[in-house]
TORKEZA-397458 format. One record per residue (C-alpha): residue number from 1; x, y, z; residue in three letters. Coordinates in steps of 0.001 Angstrom, whole numbers. Layout:
% TORKEZA-397458
+-----+---------+---------+---------+---------+
! num !      xx !      yy !      zz ! residuo !
+-----+---------+---------+---------+---------+
! NUM !       X !       Y !       Z !     Ala !
...
+-----+---------+---------+---------+---------+
***
This chain:
% TORKEZA-397458
+-----+---------+---------+---------+---------+
! num !      xx !      yy !      zz ! residuo !
+-----+---------+---------+---------+---------+
!   1 !    -457 !    -179 !      62 !     Met !
!   2 !    1321 !    3357 !    -816 !     Asp !
!   3 !     971 !    6894 !     850 !     Leu !
!   4 !   -1539 !    7969 !   -1767 !     Asp !
!   5 !   -3963 !    4912 !   -1235 !     Glu !
!   6 !   -3689 !    5408 !    3008 !     Ile !
!   7 !   -3838 !    9824 !    2882 !     Arg !
!   8 !   -6842 !    9056 !    1170 !     Ala !
!   9 !   -8542 !    6397 !    4233 !     Leu !
!  10 !   -7617 !    9520 !    6718 !     Val !
!  11 !  -11374 !   11223 !    7872 !     Arg !
!  12 !  -11598 !   14783 !    7821 !     Glu !
!  13 !  -13838 !   16107 !   10954 !     Val !
!  14 !  -14351 !   20079 !   10498 !     Pro !
!  15 !  -15022 !   21721 !   13820 !     Asp !
!  16 !  -13959 !   19013 !   15770 !     Phe !
!  17 !  -12721 !   19937 !   18918 !     Pro !
!  18 !  -13588 !   23590 !   18126 !     Glu !
!  19 !  -14813 !   25645 !   15446 !     Pro !
!  20 !  -12124 !   26110 !   12951 !     Gly !
!  21 !  -10338 !   23057 !   13706 !     Ile !
!  22 !  -10748 !   20205 !   10033 !     Val !
!  23 !   -9707 !   17433 !   12218 !     Phe !
!  24 !   -7672 !   15050 !   10834 !     Lys !
!  25 !   -8978 !   11445 !   11960 !     Asp !
!  26 !   -6834 !    8261 !   11705 !     Ile !
!  27 !   -9296 !    6176 !   12716 !     Thr !
!  28 !   -9978 !    4336 !    9472 !     Pro !
!  29 !   -6179 !    4483 !    8415 !     Val !
!  30 !   -5854 !    2257 !   12182 !     Leu !
!  31 !   -9399 !    -425 !   10729 !     Ala !
!  32 !   -6895 !   -1362 !    7439 !     Asp !
!  33 !   -4818 !   -3795 !    7767 !     Glu !
!  34 !   -2803 !   -3167 !    5241 !     Asn !
!  35 !   -2766 !     888 !    5815 !     Ala !
!  36 !   -1552 !      77 !    9791 !     Phe !
!  37 !    1093 !   -2083 !    8891 !     Ser !
!  38 !    2831 !    -826 !    6140 !     Thr !
!  39 !    3272 !    2627 !    8321 !     Ile !
!  40 !    4556 !     825 !   11444 !     Ile !
!  41 !    6802 !   -1037 !    8721 !     Asp !
!  42 !    7567 !    2348 !    7493 !     Leu !
!  43 !    8307 !    3763 !   10612 !     Ile !
!  44 !   10566 !     663 !   12085 !     Val !
!  45 !   12592 !     415 !    8824 !     Val !
!  46 !   12961 !    4600 !    9113 !     His !
!  47 !   14798 !    4272 !   12541 !     Phe !
!  48 !   16389 !     408 !   12096 !     Gly !
!  49 !   16219 !   -2353 !   14256 !     Arg !
!  50 !   18546 !   -2172 !   16817 !     Gly !
!  51 !   18317 !    1710 !   17084 !     Asn !
!  52 !   16161 !    2606 !   19775 !     Val !
!  53 !   15465 !     948 !   22802 !     Asp !
!  54 !   12142 !    2253 !   23919 !     Lys !
!  55 !    9294 !    4051 !   22191 !     Val !
!  56 !    7382 !    6441 !   23680 !     Val !
!  57 !    3747 !    6566 !   23010 !     Gly !
!  58 !    1746 !    9973 !   22621 !     Ile !
!  59 !   -1422 !   10014 !   24261 !     Glu !
!  60 !   -3773 !    8876 !   23041 !     Ala !
!  61 !   -3733 !    7627 !   19183 !     Arg !
!  62 !     476 !    8181 !   19963 !     Gly !
!  63 !    -290 !    4449 !   21695 !     Phe !
!  64 !   -1843 !    2948 !   18800 !     Ile !
!  65 !    1132 !    3485 !   16689 !     Leu !
!  66 !    3969 !    2623 !   19264 !     Ala !
!  67 !    3133 !    -423 !   20706 !     Ala !
!  68 !    3375 !   -1978 !   17359 !     Pro !
!  69 !    7014 !    -322 !   16330 !     Val !
!  70 !    8215 !    -950 !   20029 !     Ala !
!  71 !    7429 !   -4554 !   18975 !     Tyr !
!  72 !    9062 !   -4514 !   15920 !     His !
!  73 !   11730 !   -2923 !   18032 !     Phe !
!  74 !   12128 !   -5262 !   20579 !     Gly !
!  75 !   12023 !   -2310 !   22695 !     Ala !
!  76 !    9593 !   -1220 !   25856 !     Gly !
!  77 !    6965 !    1207 !   25178 !     Val !
!  78 !    6084 !    4204 !   27280 !     Val !
!  79 !    3457 !    6432 !   27735 !     Pro !
!  80 !    3706 !   10547 !   27866 !     Val !
!  81 !      78 !   11086 !   29091 !     Arg !
!  82 !   -2286 !   14373 !   30028 !     Lys !
!  83 !   -1263 !   15680 !   33749 !     Lys !
!  84 !   -3082 !   13456 !   36626 !     Gly !
!  85 !   -3599 !   10363 !   34411 !     Lys !
!  86 !    -201 !    8640 !   35243 !     Leu !
!  87 !    -571 !    6771 !   38518 !     Pro !
!  88 !    2786 !    7193 !   40035 !     Trp !
!  89 !    5687 !    9871 !   40749 !     Ser !
!  90 !    6009 !   11806 !   37401 !     Thr !
!  91 !    8054 !   14564 !   35353 !     Val !
!  92 !    6123 !   17223 !   33423 !     Glu !
!  93 !    6114 !   19758 !   30796 !     Glu !
!  94 !    3581 !   21965 !   29589 !     Ser !
!  95 !    3244 !   23918 !   26382 !     Tyr !
!  96 !     582 !   25245 !   23921 !     Ala !
!  97 !   -1045 !   23829 !   21684 !     Leu !
!  98 !   -2783 !   24754 !   17997 !     Glu !
!  99 !   -6029 !   25294 !   19995 !     Tyr !
! 100 !   -5151 !   25298 !   23406 !     Gly !
! 101 !   -2269 !   24632 !   26102 !     Glu !
! 102 !   -1924 !   21460 !   27395 !     Ala !
! 103 !     491 !   19294 !   30170 !     Thr !
! 104 !    1708 !   16384 !   29808 !     Leu !
! 105 !    3684 !   13589 !   32308 !     Glu !
! 106 !    5625 !   10968 !   32246 !     Leu !
! 107 !    6748 !    8709 !   34900 !     His !
! 108 !   10425 !    9530 !   36542 !     Glu !
! 109 !   11949 !    6009 !   36277 !     Asp !
! 110 !   10499 !    5676 !   32790 !     Ala !
! 111 !   13195 !    5692 !   30644 !     Val !
! 112 !   17026 !    4644 !   32106 !     Arg !
! 113 !   19893 !    7440 !   31775 !     Pro !
! 114 !   21231 !    6507 !   27727 !     Gly !
! 115 !   18754 !    4796 !   26920 !     Glu !
! 116 !   17590 !    5894 !   23052 !     Arg !
! 117 !   14039 !    6479 !   23230 !     Val !
! 118 !   11656 !    7109 !   19723 !     Leu !
! 119 !    8801 !    9612 !   20092 !     Val !
! 120 !    5405 !    8359 !   18082 !     Val !
! 121 !    2519 !   10482 !   17505 !     Asp !
! 122 !    -573 !   10606 !   15396 !     Asp !
! 123 !     -93 !   14190 !   13975 !     Val !
! 124 !    2496 !   16845 !   13906 !     Leu !
! 125 !    1057 !   20362 !   14368 !     Ala !
! 126 !    2585 !   22986 !   16117 !     Thr !
! 127 !    5602 !   20767 !   17494 !     Gly !
! 128 !    4217 !   21364 !   21228 !     Gly !
! 129 !    3084 !   18403 !   21915 !     Thr !
! 130 !    6625 !   16167 !   20415 !     Ala !
! 131 !    8504 !   18885 !   21806 !     Arg !
! 132 !    6867 !   19053 !   25400 !     Ala !
! 133 !    7668 !   14700 !   25061 !     Ala !
! 134 !   10853 !   15082 !   24425 !     Ala !
! 135 !   12034 !   17303 !   26798 !     Ser !
! 136 !   10742 !   14858 !   29243 !     Leu !
! 137 !   12641 !   12020 !   27426 !     Val !
! 138 !   15626 !   13695 !   27599 !     Glu !
! 139 !   14909 !   15106 !   31877 !     Arg !
! 140 !   15204 !   11849 !   32838 !     Ile !
! 141 !   18484 !   11334 !   31402 !     Gly !
! 142 !   16662 !    9214 !   27484 !     Gly !
! 143 !   18272 !   10759 !   24620 !     Lys !
! 144 !   15966 !   11037 !   22029 !     Val !
! 145 !   17027 !    9763 !   19031 !     Cys !
! 146 !   13994 !   10328 !   16386 !     Gly !
! 147 !   10364 !   11410 !   16653 !     Ile !
! 148 !    8097 !    9800 !   14185 !     Ala !
! 149 !    3906 !   10992 !   13287 !     Cys !
! 150 !    1745 !    9318 !   10617 !     Leu !
! 151 !     636 !   12999 !    9775 !     Ile !
! 152 !    2086 !   16185 !    9186 !     Glu !
! 153 !     557 !   19500 !    9398 !     Leu !
! 154 !    2846 !   21720 !    7561 !     Glu !
! 155 !    1454 !   24784 !    7464 !     Phe !
! 156 !    1374 !   24824 !   11320 !     Leu !
! 157 !    5308 !   25204 !   11137 !     Lys !
! 158 !    5864 !   22253 !   13777 !     Gly !
! 159 !    8900 !   20631 !   12328 !     Arg !
! 160 !   10646 !   24266 !   12805 !     Glu !
! 161 !   10726 !   23247 !   16583 !     Arg !
! 162 !   11762 !   19822 !   16411 !     Leu !
! 163 !   15214 !   20779 !   13901 !     Thr !
! 164 !   17517 !   18588 !   16966 !     Asp !
! 165 !   15911 !   15907 !   16184 !     Tyr !
! 166 !   15040 !   13297 !   13434 !     Asp !
! 167 !   11864 !   13707 !   12549 !     Leu !
! 168 !    9523 !   11280 !   10485 !     Phe !
! 169 !    6796 !   11887 !    8758 !     Thr !
! 170 !    4615 !    9936 !    6453 !     Leu !
! 171 !    1610 !   12215 !    5714 !     Ile !
! 172 !    1649 !   15637 !    5093 !     Arg !
! 173 !    -755 !   18217 !    4446 !     Tyr !
+-----+---------+---------+---------+---------+
***
């Protein structure tokens, strides 16, 4: 399956979660076994087996992509969640969204010092979420070896906030 076929599966939902936002719904992509396996394989091939110790999935759709990527790397998978959702001692990072503000948390012992970490999410918009997740990993001693997102909203210029990282995106709008 090629990227144009995968892109055709992305559903656009106007005025969600707020008026004026066109939400990119990846649910149909995830439901298609060929599209789903293709995106996982492309991420794994880009970063290379043996180069990642942990995969950090950003809540919530990032979890769905991170788990099979971690499996293929033979790596652990770690959730980064919204504030108040993790049950253990955490570090936190606040950031701006394209339509608001948020705070992410990571368990303080989720990554060991020096571990190579891939950050995974569904959509790269302003770059704030990915940057916050990468900052959390680095604060507890991990080395971010890359960031992977299924979709990049280029008009929001999120890539500019992530120039320090190997950023891999598959579908660009």
